[in-house]
py3Dmol code that shows the C-alpha trace and the ligand (Angstrom):
import py3Dmol

protein = """\
ATOM      1  CA  MET A   1     -19.938 125.886 -29.179  1.00  0.00           C
ATOM      2  CA  VAL A   2     -16.620 125.626 -30.903  1.00  0.00           C
ATOM      3  CA  HIS A   3     -14.114 128.320 -30.164  1.00  0.00           C
ATOM      4  CA  PRO A   4     -13.506 130.361 -33.336  1.00  0.00           C
ATOM      5  CA  ALA A   5      -9.791 129.866 -32.999  1.00  0.00           C
ATOM      6  CA  VAL A   6     -10.312 126.115 -32.879  1.00  0.00           C
ATOM      7  CA  SER A   7     -12.486 125.905 -35.935  1.00  0.00           C
ATOM      8  CA  SER A   8      -9.674 127.007 -38.212  1.00  0.00           C
ATOM      9  CA  LEU A   9      -7.353 124.290 -36.847  1.00  0.00           C
ATOM     10  CA  ARG A  10      -4.332 126.430 -37.487  1.00  0.00           C
ATOM     11  CA  PRO A  11      -1.391 126.757 -35.160  1.00  0.00           C
ATOM     12  CA  GLN A  12      -2.012 130.132 -33.617  1.00  0.00           C
ATOM     13  CA  LEU A  13      -2.204 131.976 -30.394  1.00  0.00           C
ATOM     14  CA  TRP A  14      -5.021 134.183 -29.333  1.00  0.00           C
ATOM     15  CA  LEU A  15      -5.713 136.629 -26.601  1.00  0.00           C
ATOM     16  CA  CYS A  16      -7.724 135.096 -23.834  1.00  0.00           C
ATOM     17  CA  PHE A  17      -9.106 136.581 -20.647  1.00  0.00           C
ATOM     18  CA  SER A  18      -9.575 134.434 -17.583  1.00  0.00           C
ATOM     19  CA  LEU A  19     -11.419 131.111 -17.699  1.00  0.00           C
ATOM     20  CA  GLN A  20     -14.231 132.692 -15.721  1.00  0.00           C
ATOM     21  CA  THR A  21     -14.743 135.435 -18.251  1.00  0.00           C
ATOM     22  CA  CYS A  22     -14.096 133.509 -21.446  1.00  0.00           C
ATOM     23  CA  ALA A  23     -17.424 133.325 -23.240  1.00  0.00           C
ATOM     24  CA  TYR A  24     -16.596 129.981 -24.758  1.00  0.00           C
ATOM     25  CA  LYS A  25     -15.491 128.261 -21.524  1.00  0.00           C
ATOM     26  CA  HIS A  26     -13.614 125.957 -23.829  1.00  0.00           C
ATOM     27  CA  GLU A  27     -10.943 123.597 -22.615  1.00  0.00           C
ATOM     28  CA  SER A  28      -8.613 125.336 -25.012  1.00  0.00           C
ATOM     29  CA  CYS A  29      -8.820 128.559 -23.050  1.00  0.00           C
ATOM     30  CA  ALA A  30      -6.025 127.400 -20.814  1.00  0.00           C
ATOM     31  CA  CYS A  31      -4.954 130.915 -20.015  1.00  0.00           C
ATOM     32  CA  PHE A  32      -2.745 131.398 -17.026  1.00  0.00           C
ATOM     33  CA  ARG A  33      -5.266 132.235 -14.351  1.00  0.00           C
ATOM     34  CA  ASP A  34      -2.493 132.585 -11.809  1.00  0.00           C
ATOM     35  CA  THR A  35      -1.639 135.895 -13.351  1.00  0.00           C
ATOM     36  CA  GLY A  36      -4.983 137.396 -12.361  1.00  0.00           C
ATOM     37  CA  GLU A  37      -8.674 137.611 -13.116  1.00  0.00           C
ATOM     38  CA  GLN A  38      -8.280 139.438 -16.384  1.00  0.00           C
ATOM     39  CA  CYS A  39      -4.969 137.942 -17.230  1.00  0.00           C
ATOM     40  CA  GLY A  40      -5.167 138.862 -20.887  1.00  0.00           C
ATOM     41  CA  VAL A  41      -2.248 136.587 -21.642  1.00  0.00           C
ATOM     42  CA  VAL A  42      -1.781 134.897 -24.936  1.00  0.00           C
ATOM     43  CA  ALA A  43      -3.067 131.357 -24.545  1.00  0.00           C
ATOM     44  CA  ARG A  44      -2.360 128.435 -26.759  1.00  0.00           C
ATOM     45  CA  LEU A  45      -4.873 126.912 -29.089  1.00  0.00           C
ATOM     46  CA  GLU A  46      -6.372 123.639 -27.950  1.00  0.00           C
ATOM     47  CA  ALA A  47      -4.261 120.672 -28.967  1.00  0.00           C
ATOM     48  CA  VAL A  48      -4.993 119.261 -32.391  1.00  0.00           C
ATOM     49  CA  VAL A  49      -4.888 115.481 -32.675  1.00  0.00           C
ATOM     50  CA  TYR A  50      -5.089 112.976 -35.517  1.00  0.00           C
ATOM     51  CA  LEU A  51      -7.754 110.280 -35.477  1.00  0.00           C
ATOM     52  CA  ASP A  52      -8.356 107.939 -38.404  1.00  0.00           C
ATOM     53  CA  GLY A  53      -7.561 110.359 -41.189  1.00  0.00           C
ATOM     54  CA  GLU A  54      -8.849 113.549 -39.550  1.00  0.00           C
ATOM     55  CA  TYR A  55      -7.197 116.404 -37.691  1.00  0.00           C
ATOM     56  CA  LEU A  56      -9.438 117.486 -34.819  1.00  0.00           C
ATOM     57  CA  PRO A  57      -9.380 119.556 -31.636  1.00  0.00           C
ATOM     58  CA  ARG A  58      -8.589 117.040 -28.894  1.00  0.00           C
ATOM     59  CA  SER A  59     -11.969 117.491 -27.201  1.00  0.00           C
ATOM     60  CA  GLN A  60     -13.749 116.470 -30.405  1.00  0.00           C
ATOM     61  CA  ALA A  61     -11.782 113.282 -31.040  1.00  0.00           C
ATOM     62  CA  LYS A  62     -14.024 110.358 -30.056  1.00  0.00           C
ATOM     63  CA  VAL A  63     -13.552 106.585 -30.243  1.00  0.00           C
ATOM     64  CA  SER A  64     -16.296 103.943 -30.137  1.00  0.00           C
ATOM     65  CA  VAL A  65     -16.851 102.013 -26.907  1.00  0.00           C
ATOM     66  CA  LEU A  66     -16.569  98.881 -29.054  1.00  0.00           C
ATOM     67  CA  ASP A  67     -12.991  99.715 -29.978  1.00  0.00           C
ATOM     68  CA  ARG A  68     -10.849  96.731 -29.031  1.00  0.00           C
ATOM     69  CA  GLY A  69      -8.301  99.099 -27.567  1.00  0.00           C
ATOM     70  CA  PHE A  70     -10.931 100.312 -25.094  1.00  0.00           C
ATOM     71  CA  LEU A  71     -12.379  96.846 -24.372  1.00  0.00           C
ATOM     72  CA  PHE A  72      -9.240  94.691 -24.329  1.00  0.00           C
ATOM     73  CA  GLY A  73      -6.225  97.005 -24.414  1.00  0.00           C
ATOM     74  CA  ASP A  74      -5.721  95.406 -27.820  1.00  0.00           C
ATOM     75  CA  GLY A  75      -3.238  97.803 -29.362  1.00  0.00           C
ATOM     76  CA  VAL A  76       0.298  99.104 -29.408  1.00  0.00           C
ATOM     77  CA  TYR A  77       1.840 102.557 -29.034  1.00  0.00           C
ATOM     78  CA  GLU A  78       4.972 104.657 -29.385  1.00  0.00           C
ATOM     79  CA  VAL A  79       6.304 107.795 -27.739  1.00  0.00           C
ATOM     80  CA  ILE A  80       8.725 109.777 -29.897  1.00  0.00           C
ATOM     81  CA  PRO A  81      10.541 112.749 -28.333  1.00  0.00           C
ATOM     82  CA  VAL A  82      10.924 115.929 -30.376  1.00  0.00           C
ATOM     83  CA  PHE A  83      13.795 118.323 -29.694  1.00  0.00           C
ATOM     84  CA  GLY A  84      14.268 121.581 -31.584  1.00  0.00           C
ATOM     85  CA  GLY A  85      11.395 120.541 -33.840  1.00  0.00           C
ATOM     86  CA  ARG A  86      13.052 117.263 -34.808  1.00  0.00           C
ATOM     87  CA  PRO A  87      11.860 113.811 -33.791  1.00  0.00           C
ATOM     88  CA  LEU A  88      14.643 111.874 -32.124  1.00  0.00           C
ATOM     89  CA  ARG A  89      15.472 108.480 -33.680  1.00  0.00           C
ATOM     90  CA  LEU A  90      12.283 108.419 -35.753  1.00  0.00           C
ATOM     91  CA  ARG A  91      13.378 105.444 -37.858  1.00  0.00           C
ATOM     92  CA  GLU A  92      14.107 103.396 -34.729  1.00  0.00           C
ATOM     93  CA  HIS A  93      10.728 104.272 -33.204  1.00  0.00           C
ATOM     94  CA  LEU A  94       8.899 103.278 -36.393  1.00  0.00           C
ATOM     95  CA  ASP A  95      10.957 100.065 -36.541  1.00  0.00           C
ATOM     96  CA  ARG A  96       9.908  99.249 -32.987  1.00  0.00           C
ATOM     97  CA  LEU A  97       6.284 100.072 -33.810  1.00  0.00           C
ATOM     98  CA  GLN A  98       6.471  97.600 -36.674  1.00  0.00           C
ATOM     99  CA  ARG A  99       8.003  94.949 -34.397  1.00  0.00           C
ATOM    100  CA  SER A 100       5.226  95.471 -31.828  1.00  0.00           C
ATOM    101  CA  MET A 101       2.586  95.209 -34.558  1.00  0.00           C
ATOM    102  CA  ASP A 102       4.154  92.069 -36.014  1.00  0.00           C
ATOM    103  CA  ARG A 103       4.265  90.478 -32.550  1.00  0.00           C
ATOM    104  CA  VAL A 104       0.520  91.026 -32.053  1.00  0.00           C
ATOM    105  CA  SER A 105      -0.412  90.260 -35.681  1.00  0.00           C
ATOM    106  CA  LEU A 106      -1.749  93.740 -36.274  1.00  0.00           C
ATOM    107  CA  HIS A 107      -1.501  95.171 -39.764  1.00  0.00           C
ATOM    108  CA  ASN A 108       0.265  98.532 -39.952  1.00  0.00           C
ATOM    109  CA  PRO A 109      -2.274 100.640 -41.850  1.00  0.00           C
ATOM    110  CA  LEU A 110       0.188 103.405 -42.758  1.00  0.00           C
ATOM    111  CA  THR A 111       3.440 103.568 -44.672  1.00  0.00           C
ATOM    112  CA  ARG A 112       6.450 105.306 -43.153  1.00  0.00           C
ATOM    113  CA  SER A 113       5.938 108.357 -45.298  1.00  0.00           C
ATOM    114  CA  GLN A 114       2.276 108.519 -44.244  1.00  0.00           C
ATOM    115  CA  TRP A 115       3.304 108.370 -40.580  1.00  0.00           C
ATOM    116  CA  GLN A 116       5.887 111.042 -41.252  1.00  0.00           C
ATOM    117  CA  ARG A 117       3.325 113.312 -42.913  1.00  0.00           C
ATOM    118  CA  ILE A 118       0.986 113.023 -39.921  1.00  0.00           C
ATOM    119  CA  PHE A 119       3.808 113.824 -37.492  1.00  0.00           C
ATOM    120  CA  ASP A 120       4.897 116.843 -39.555  1.00  0.00           C
ATOM    121  CA  ALA A 121       1.326 118.146 -39.742  1.00  0.00           C
ATOM    122  CA  LEU A 122       0.721 117.679 -36.010  1.00  0.00           C
ATOM    123  CA  LEU A 123       4.008 119.308 -35.040  1.00  0.00           C
ATOM    124  CA  ASP A 124       3.030 122.213 -37.221  1.00  0.00           C
ATOM    125  CA  LYS A 125      -0.432 122.463 -35.662  1.00  0.00           C
ATOM    126  CA  ASN A 126       0.891 122.093 -32.097  1.00  0.00           C
ATOM    127  CA  PRO A 127       3.878 124.427 -31.875  1.00  0.00           C
ATOM    128  CA  GLY A 128       6.148 124.263 -28.843  1.00  0.00           C
ATOM    129  CA  ASP A 129       9.613 123.555 -27.533  1.00  0.00           C
ATOM    130  CA  ASP A 130      10.342 120.036 -26.345  1.00  0.00           C
ATOM    131  CA  ARG A 131       7.441 117.801 -27.275  1.00  0.00           C
ATOM    132  CA  ALA A 132       6.595 114.116 -27.571  1.00  0.00           C
ATOM    133  CA  ILE A 133       4.576 112.454 -30.301  1.00  0.00           C
ATOM    134  CA  TYR A 134       2.247 109.823 -28.848  1.00  0.00           C
ATOM    135  CA  LEU A 135       0.754 107.372 -31.304  1.00  0.00           C
ATOM    136  CA  GLN A 136      -1.371 104.327 -30.787  1.00  0.00           C
ATOM    137  CA  VAL A 137      -2.871 101.778 -33.119  1.00  0.00           C
ATOM    138  CA  THR A 138      -5.617  99.495 -31.878  1.00  0.00           C
ATOM    139  CA  ARG A 139      -7.218  96.542 -33.649  1.00  0.00           C
ATOM    140  CA  GLY A 140     -10.227  98.751 -34.248  1.00  0.00           C
ATOM    141  CA  VAL A 141     -13.965  98.644 -33.701  1.00  0.00           C
ATOM    142  CA  ALA A 142     -15.646  95.236 -33.707  1.00  0.00           C
ATOM    143  CA  PRO A 143     -19.415  94.662 -34.061  1.00  0.00           C
ATOM    144  CA  ILE A 144     -19.595  92.805 -30.721  1.00  0.00           C
ATOM    145  CA  ARG A 145     -17.326  92.259 -27.748  1.00  0.00           C
ATOM    146  CA  ASP A 146     -15.489  89.071 -28.685  1.00  0.00           C
ATOM    147  CA  LEU A 147     -11.865  88.140 -28.121  1.00  0.00           C
ATOM    148  CA  SER A 148     -11.735  86.481 -31.535  1.00  0.00           C
ATOM    149  CA  VAL A 149     -10.651  88.864 -34.225  1.00  0.00           C
ATOM    150  CA  GLY A 150     -13.266  89.190 -36.929  1.00  0.00           C
ATOM    151  CA  ALA A 151     -12.366  89.707 -40.560  1.00  0.00           C
ATOM    152  CA  GLY A 152     -12.487  93.252 -41.851  1.00  0.00           C
ATOM    153  CA  THR A 153     -11.775  95.112 -38.599  1.00  0.00           C
ATOM    154  CA  ARG A 154      -9.882  98.287 -39.455  1.00  0.00           C
ATOM    155  CA  PRO A 155      -7.206  99.514 -37.050  1.00  0.00           C
ATOM    156  CA  THR A 156      -7.885 102.747 -35.191  1.00  0.00           C
ATOM    157  CA  VAL A 157      -5.005 105.209 -35.494  1.00  0.00           C
ATOM    158  CA  PHE A 158      -4.625 107.993 -32.964  1.00  0.00           C
ATOM    159  CA  VAL A 159      -1.739 110.471 -32.739  1.00  0.00           C
ATOM    160  CA  MET A 160      -1.226 113.473 -30.462  1.00  0.00           C
ATOM    161  CA  VAL A 161       1.613 115.780 -29.533  1.00  0.00           C
ATOM    162  CA  ASN A 162       2.272 116.528 -25.880  1.00  0.00           C
ATOM    163  CA  GLU A 163       4.443 119.228 -24.456  1.00  0.00           C
ATOM    164  CA  VAL A 164       7.301 117.905 -22.395  1.00  0.00           C
ATOM    165  CA  ARG A 165       8.891 119.983 -19.691  1.00  0.00           C
ATOM    166  CA  GLN A 166      12.422 120.854 -20.804  1.00  0.00           C
ATOM    167  CA  ALA A 167      14.956 118.777 -18.929  1.00  0.00           C
ATOM    168  CA  ASP A 168      16.118 120.671 -15.888  1.00  0.00           C
ATOM    169  CA  TYR A 169      19.528 119.109 -15.402  1.00  0.00           C
ATOM    170  CA  ALA A 170      20.264 121.153 -12.297  1.00  0.00           C
ATOM    171  CA  GLY A 171      16.992 119.961 -10.730  1.00  0.00           C
ATOM    172  CA  LEU A 172      17.557 116.386 -11.868  1.00  0.00           C
ATOM    173  CA  GLN A 173      20.830 116.255  -9.969  1.00  0.00           C
ATOM    174  CA  ALA A 174      18.895 115.937  -6.733  1.00  0.00           C
ATOM    175  CA  GLY A 175      17.819 112.540  -8.051  1.00  0.00           C
ATOM    176  CA  ILE A 176      14.736 110.430  -7.504  1.00  0.00           C
ATOM    177  CA  SER A 177      13.778 107.706  -5.066  1.00  0.00           C
ATOM    178  CA  ALA A 178      12.506 104.269  -6.039  1.00  0.00           C
ATOM    179  CA  ILE A 179      11.514 100.947  -4.550  1.00  0.00           C
ATOM    180  CA  LYS A 180      12.344  97.449  -5.743  1.00  0.00           C
ATOM    181  CA  VAL A 181       9.311  95.388  -6.767  1.00  0.00           C
ATOM    182  CA  GLU A 182       8.846  91.827  -8.031  1.00  0.00           C
ATOM    183  CA  ASP A 183       8.131  91.984 -11.766  1.00  0.00           C
ATOM    184  CA  PHE A 184       4.856  90.072 -12.127  1.00  0.00           C
ATOM    185  CA  ARG A 185       4.124  91.266 -15.677  1.00  0.00           C
ATOM    186  CA  TRP A 186       3.759  88.948 -18.645  1.00  0.00           C
ATOM    187  CA  LYS A 187       6.543  87.496 -20.789  1.00  0.00           C
ATOM    188  CA  ALA A 188       5.974  89.856 -23.700  1.00  0.00           C
ATOM    189  CA  CYS A 189       7.266  93.125 -22.259  1.00  0.00           C
ATOM    190  CA  ASP A 190       9.219  93.734 -25.474  1.00  0.00           C
ATOM    191  CA  ILE A 191       5.865  94.654 -27.082  1.00  0.00           C
ATOM    192  CA  LYS A 192       4.960  98.290 -26.532  1.00  0.00           C
ATOM    193  CA  SER A 193       1.420  97.325 -25.640  1.00  0.00           C
ATOM    194  CA  ILE A 194      -1.235  99.793 -24.527  1.00  0.00           C
ATOM    195  CA  SER A 195      -2.268  97.202 -21.889  1.00  0.00           C
ATOM    196  CA  LEU A 196      -0.344  98.803 -19.047  1.00  0.00           C
ATOM    197  CA  ILE A 197      -2.445  97.823 -16.056  1.00  0.00           C
ATOM    198  CA  ALA A 198       0.426  95.925 -14.389  1.00  0.00           C
ATOM    199  CA  ASN A 199       2.704  98.937 -14.833  1.00  0.00           C
ATOM    200  CA  VAL A 200      -0.030 101.132 -13.374  1.00  0.00           C
ATOM    201  CA  MET A 201      -0.390  98.801 -10.365  1.00  0.00           C
ATOM    202  CA  ILE A 202       3.339  98.911  -9.730  1.00  0.00           C
ATOM    203  CA  ARG A 203       3.523 102.677 -10.181  1.00  0.00           C
ATOM    204  CA  LEU A 204       0.633 103.023  -7.709  1.00  0.00           C
ATOM    205  CA  ARG A 205       2.558 100.949  -5.219  1.00  0.00           C
ATOM    206  CA  ALA A 206       5.605 103.169  -5.709  1.00  0.00           C
ATOM    207  CA  ASN A 207       3.569 106.331  -5.301  1.00  0.00           C
ATOM    208  CA  GLN A 208       1.864 104.939  -2.189  1.00  0.00           C
ATOM    209  CA  SER A 209       5.389 104.434  -0.819  1.00  0.00           C
ATOM    210  CA  GLU A 210       5.970 108.101  -1.663  1.00  0.00           C
ATOM    211  CA  VAL A 211       8.601 107.405  -4.275  1.00  0.00           C
ATOM    212  CA  VAL A 212       8.643 108.184  -7.967  1.00  0.00           C
ATOM    213  CA  ASP A 213       9.108 104.753  -9.500  1.00  0.00           C
ATOM    214  CA  ALA A 214       9.896 101.077  -9.013  1.00  0.00           C
ATOM    215  CA  ILE A 215      12.790  98.997 -10.295  1.00  0.00           C
ATOM    216  CA  LEU A 216      11.501  95.580 -11.294  1.00  0.00           C
ATOM    217  CA  VAL A 217      13.144  92.258 -10.563  1.00  0.00           C
ATOM    218  CA  ARG A 218      12.196  88.913 -12.110  1.00  0.00           C
ATOM    219  CA  ASP A 219      13.771  85.661 -10.913  1.00  0.00           C
ATOM    220  CA  GLY A 220      16.470  87.649  -9.128  1.00  0.00           C
ATOM    221  CA  LEU A 221      17.396  89.677 -12.209  1.00  0.00           C
ATOM    222  CA  VAL A 222      16.755  93.370 -12.854  1.00  0.00           C
ATOM    223  CA  THR A 223      14.418  93.931 -15.809  1.00  0.00           C
ATOM    224  CA  GLU A 224      13.395  97.605 -16.098  1.00  0.00           C
ATOM    225  CA  ALA A 225      11.279 100.270 -14.350  1.00  0.00           C
ATOM    226  CA  THR A 226       7.560 100.961 -14.887  1.00  0.00           C
ATOM    227  CA  ALA A 227       8.166 103.199 -17.919  1.00  0.00           C
ATOM    228  CA  SER A 228      11.929 103.279 -18.392  1.00  0.00           C
ATOM    229  CA  ASN A 229      15.038 101.144 -18.678  1.00  0.00           C
ATOM    230  CA  VAL A 230      17.576 100.691 -15.907  1.00  0.00           C
ATOM    231  CA  PHE A 231      21.335 101.324 -15.957  1.00  0.00           C
ATOM    232  CA  LEU A 232      23.870 100.680 -13.174  1.00  0.00           C
ATOM    233  CA  VAL A 233      27.364 102.075 -12.783  1.00  0.00           C
ATOM    234  CA  ASN A 234      29.905 100.193 -10.763  1.00  0.00           C
ATOM    235  CA  ARG A 235      33.603 101.066 -10.631  1.00  0.00           C
ATOM    236  CA  GLY A 236      33.290 103.035 -13.844  1.00  0.00           C
ATOM    237  CA  ILE A 237      31.530 100.290 -15.807  1.00  0.00           C
ATOM    238  CA  ILE A 238      28.042 101.061 -17.037  1.00  0.00           C
ATOM    239  CA  SER A 239      25.698  98.052 -17.252  1.00  0.00           C
ATOM    240  CA  THR A 240      22.163  97.497 -18.424  1.00  0.00           C
ATOM    241  CA  PRO A 241      20.077  94.316 -18.747  1.00  0.00           C
ATOM    242  CA  THR A 242      20.262  92.437 -22.047  1.00  0.00           C
ATOM    243  CA  LYS A 243      17.235  92.845 -24.312  1.00  0.00           C
ATOM    244  CA  SER A 244      14.673  90.082 -23.871  1.00  0.00           C
ATOM    245  CA  GLU A 245      10.928  89.484 -23.670  1.00  0.00           C
ATOM    246  CA  HIS A 246      11.164  90.764 -20.073  1.00  0.00           C
ATOM    247  CA  LEU A 247      11.780  94.393 -20.997  1.00  0.00           C
ATOM    248  CA  LEU A 248      11.112  96.997 -23.624  1.00  0.00           C
ATOM    249  CA  ALA A 249      14.043  97.685 -25.918  1.00  0.00           C
ATOM    250  CA  GLY A 250      14.212 101.396 -25.138  1.00  0.00           C
ATOM    251  CA  ILE A 251      15.300 103.737 -27.901  1.00  0.00           C
ATOM    252  CA  THR A 252      16.898 105.958 -25.238  1.00  0.00           C
ATOM    253  CA  ARG A 253      18.653 102.885 -23.832  1.00  0.00           C
ATOM    254  CA  ASP A 254      20.220 102.152 -27.208  1.00  0.00           C
ATOM    255  CA  LEU A 255      21.142 105.794 -27.732  1.00  0.00           C
ATOM    256  CA  VAL A 256      22.758 106.052 -24.290  1.00  0.00           C
ATOM    257  CA  ILE A 257      24.805 102.914 -25.003  1.00  0.00           C
ATOM    258  CA  GLU A 258      25.843 104.218 -28.412  1.00  0.00           C
ATOM    259  CA  LEU A 259      26.787 107.686 -27.147  1.00  0.00           C
ATOM    260  CA  ALA A 260      28.592 106.338 -24.080  1.00  0.00           C
ATOM    261  CA  ARG A 261      30.722 103.978 -26.175  1.00  0.00           C
ATOM    262  CA  ALA A 262      31.416 106.660 -28.780  1.00  0.00           C
ATOM    263  CA  ASN A 263      32.744 108.807 -25.934  1.00  0.00           C
ATOM    264  CA  GLY A 264      35.065 106.168 -24.555  1.00  0.00           C
ATOM    265  CA  LEU A 265      32.892 104.855 -21.723  1.00  0.00           C
ATOM    266  CA  THR A 266      32.541 101.129 -21.102  1.00  0.00           C
ATOM    267  CA  VAL A 267      29.036  99.686 -21.361  1.00  0.00           C
ATOM    268  CA  GLU A 268      28.023  96.080 -20.767  1.00  0.00           C
ATOM    269  CA  GLU A 269      24.685  94.547 -21.737  1.00  0.00           C
ATOM    270  CA  ARG A 270      24.270  91.590 -19.420  1.00  0.00           C
ATOM    271  CA  ASP A 271      22.127  89.938 -16.755  1.00  0.00           C
ATOM    272  CA  ILE A 272      22.115  92.100 -13.639  1.00  0.00           C
ATOM    273  CA  ASP A 273      21.594  90.373 -10.313  1.00  0.00           C
ATOM    274  CA  GLU A 274      19.231  92.252  -8.005  1.00  0.00           C
ATOM    275  CA  ASN A 275      21.957  92.320  -5.325  1.00  0.00           C
ATOM    276  CA  GLU A 276      24.012  94.564  -7.591  1.00  0.00           C
ATOM    277  CA  LEU A 277      21.441  97.284  -6.989  1.00  0.00           C
ATOM    278  CA  GLU A 278      22.662  97.428  -3.414  1.00  0.00           C
ATOM    279  CA  THR A 279      26.307  98.003  -4.275  1.00  0.00           C
ATOM    280  CA  ALA A 280      25.909 100.154  -7.380  1.00  0.00           C
ATOM    281  CA  ASP A 281      27.716 103.511  -7.376  1.00  0.00           C
ATOM    282  CA  GLU A 282      24.976 104.921  -9.597  1.00  0.00           C
ATOM    283  CA  ILE A 283      21.577 103.834 -10.910  1.00  0.00           C
ATOM    284  CA  TRP A 284      19.861 105.608 -13.820  1.00  0.00           C
ATOM    285  CA  LEU A 285      16.427 105.311 -15.394  1.00  0.00           C
ATOM    286  CA  THR A 286      16.192 106.167 -19.098  1.00  0.00           C
ATOM    287  CA  SER A 287      13.246 106.917 -21.359  1.00  0.00           C
ATOM    288  CA  SER A 288      12.181 109.232 -24.161  1.00  0.00           C
ATOM    289  CA  THR A 289      10.420 111.632 -21.826  1.00  0.00           C
ATOM    290  CA  ARG A 290      12.492 111.174 -18.667  1.00  0.00           C
ATOM    291  CA  GLU A 291      15.819 111.129 -20.546  1.00  0.00           C
ATOM    292  CA  ILE A 292      18.402 110.008 -17.946  1.00  0.00           C
ATOM    293  CA  ALA A 293      17.268 110.243 -14.343  1.00  0.00           C
ATOM    294  CA  PRO A 294      19.571 109.376 -11.449  1.00  0.00           C
ATOM    295  CA  VAL A 295      18.102 107.192  -8.694  1.00  0.00           C
ATOM    296  CA  VAL A 296      19.653 108.307  -5.419  1.00  0.00           C
ATOM    297  CA  ARG A 297      17.612 106.227  -2.999  1.00  0.00           C
ATOM    298  CA  LEU A 298      16.369 102.671  -3.424  1.00  0.00           C
ATOM    299  CA  ASP A 299      14.119 101.291  -0.693  1.00  0.00           C
ATOM    300  CA  ASP A 300      15.805 102.316   2.576  1.00  0.00           C
ATOM    301  CA  ARG A 301      19.254 102.604   1.081  1.00  0.00           C
ATOM    302  CA  VAL A 302      21.143 105.570  -0.322  1.00  0.00           C
ATOM    303  CA  VAL A 303      22.609 104.926  -3.778  1.00  0.00           C
ATOM    304  CA  GLY A 304      26.246 106.056  -4.091  1.00  0.00           C
ATOM    305  CA  HIS A 305      26.609 109.392  -2.330  1.00  0.00           C
ATOM    306  CA  GLY A 306      22.893 110.136  -2.398  1.00  0.00           C
ATOM    307  CA  VAL A 307      23.160 112.602  -5.286  1.00  0.00           C
ATOM    308  CA  ALA A 308      23.648 112.249  -9.045  1.00  0.00           C
ATOM    309  CA  GLY A 309      27.015 110.620  -9.706  1.00  0.00           C
ATOM    310  CA  GLU A 310      29.950 111.634 -11.897  1.00  0.00           C
ATOM    311  CA  TYR A 311      29.049 109.198 -14.695  1.00  0.00           C
ATOM    312  CA  TRP A 312      25.506 110.533 -14.796  1.00  0.00           C
ATOM    313  CA  LYS A 313      26.951 114.030 -15.213  1.00  0.00           C
ATOM    314  CA  LYS A 314      29.187 112.843 -18.055  1.00  0.00           C
ATOM    315  CA  MET A 315      26.329 111.002 -19.735  1.00  0.00           C
ATOM    316  CA  VAL A 316      23.890 113.881 -19.434  1.00  0.00           C
ATOM    317  CA  THR A 317      26.445 116.279 -20.907  1.00  0.00           C
ATOM    318  CA  ILE A 318      26.935 113.948 -23.872  1.00  0.00           C
ATOM    319  CA  TYR A 319      23.186 113.411 -24.268  1.00  0.00           C
ATOM    320  CA  SER A 320      22.259 117.089 -24.137  1.00  0.00           C
ATOM    321  CA  HIS A 321      24.984 117.876 -26.676  1.00  0.00           C
ATOM    322  CA  TYR A 322      23.428 115.240 -28.956  1.00  0.00           C
ATOM    323  CA  LYS A 323      19.988 116.835 -28.503  1.00  0.00           C
ATOM    324  CA  ARG A 324      21.334 120.281 -29.334  1.00  0.00           C
ATOM    325  CA  GLU A 325      23.013 118.994 -32.484  1.00  0.00           C
ATOM    326  CA  LEU A 326      19.742 117.332 -33.491  1.00  0.00           C
ATOM    327  CA  GLY A 327      17.886 120.630 -33.086  1.00  0.00           C
ATOM    328  CA  ASN A 328      20.541 122.495 -35.098  1.00  0.00           C
ATOM    329  CA  ALA A 329      20.761 119.907 -37.880  1.00  0.00           C
TER     330      ALA A 329
END
"""
ligand_1 = """\
21
PDD
N 7.874 104.571 -21.903
N 10.391 100.405 -20.574
C 9.082 100.686 -20.514
C 8.160 99.739 -19.814
C 8.583 101.870 -21.093
O 7.276 102.142 -21.040
C 9.493 102.752 -21.720
C 9.035 104.020 -22.380
C 10.863 102.422 -21.748
C 11.883 103.308 -22.406
O 11.714 103.353 -23.797
P 12.147 104.604 -24.660
O 13.551 104.915 -24.295
O 12.017 104.156 -26.052
O 11.229 105.763 -24.299
C 11.271 101.233 -21.175
C 7.282 105.697 -22.598
C 8.110 106.933 -22.561
C 5.871 105.874 -22.079
O 5.201 104.876 -21.916
O 5.437 107.011 -21.901
"""
view = py3Dmol.view(width=600, height=400)
view.addModel(protein, "pdb")
view.setStyle({"model": 0}, {"cartoon": {"style": "trace"}})
view.addModel(ligand_1, "xyz")
view.setStyle({"model": 1}, {"stick": {}})
view.zoomTo()
view.show()
């Protein structure tokens, strides 16, 4: 049974009682049970997603088991943050999508204005504060499971909008802990591939060590973290690894560099020896959804003074100002 509010596919709120009492028992009835049995709070409509030309409630969006994305991880993706209703660095994200698609010889089935129209429609159908657009394009559904790419396979396009918790800068100051791990991934990490099993393995290892993330090192050089780029600060100089096939060219990375330089800070893009992690005054992880997170403990060692450093504070102030301006533009 489809919830009546879902069938209209319009951005709206409706009054919901508790999950136990909701006649539809629909995933969309995510009312806040914590507030009591008959909470009667206004709950949000189930997320609406885009799949191959259609806008659907998320629970009704289905992909074939023969989709090459499902069978081989044969696809690419993007995550685009949205602040104050505006996608951040949209052009750069679509440029990177195109680069990923070119690298894997996957035809981009949509023009920029078509992508834009889908994003606008989904943002409209999924209202909220800070959000992130997730899109993925796979090589599509093949008649049989075969690595070779048959002629006429049409890419599968999936887009959804996720709510992102608003950055809590006060909370972030406490920092996060990480471990250092050998980067055993492939030599095509510049592709934003949906095949993320190596990243998952490394993240699992980090979580089993009861830390949030891992900083990766290949041949003695820092590459990135499992889902973010790495920055170091030493004696007032901010450094980050040079772009290469060993890391994803983060849009946040580029923005942080641009904003730091525009505000008189010194940034170097260079090879970073893993030993520098031990003497760094500050270490940051950057990504679209994490923004700029200070690492205050790496393996058994405290980084800097064990709390977010002064350059992190400067950078976060600059970055949040940029976000506000974007929302007001
Ligand atoms: N991850 N490196 C890796 C391996 C990543 O997966 C990401 C992003 C980044 C940072 O890129 P950007 O600044 O453009 O977000 C670096 C996204 C957020 C994810 O997979 O959810």
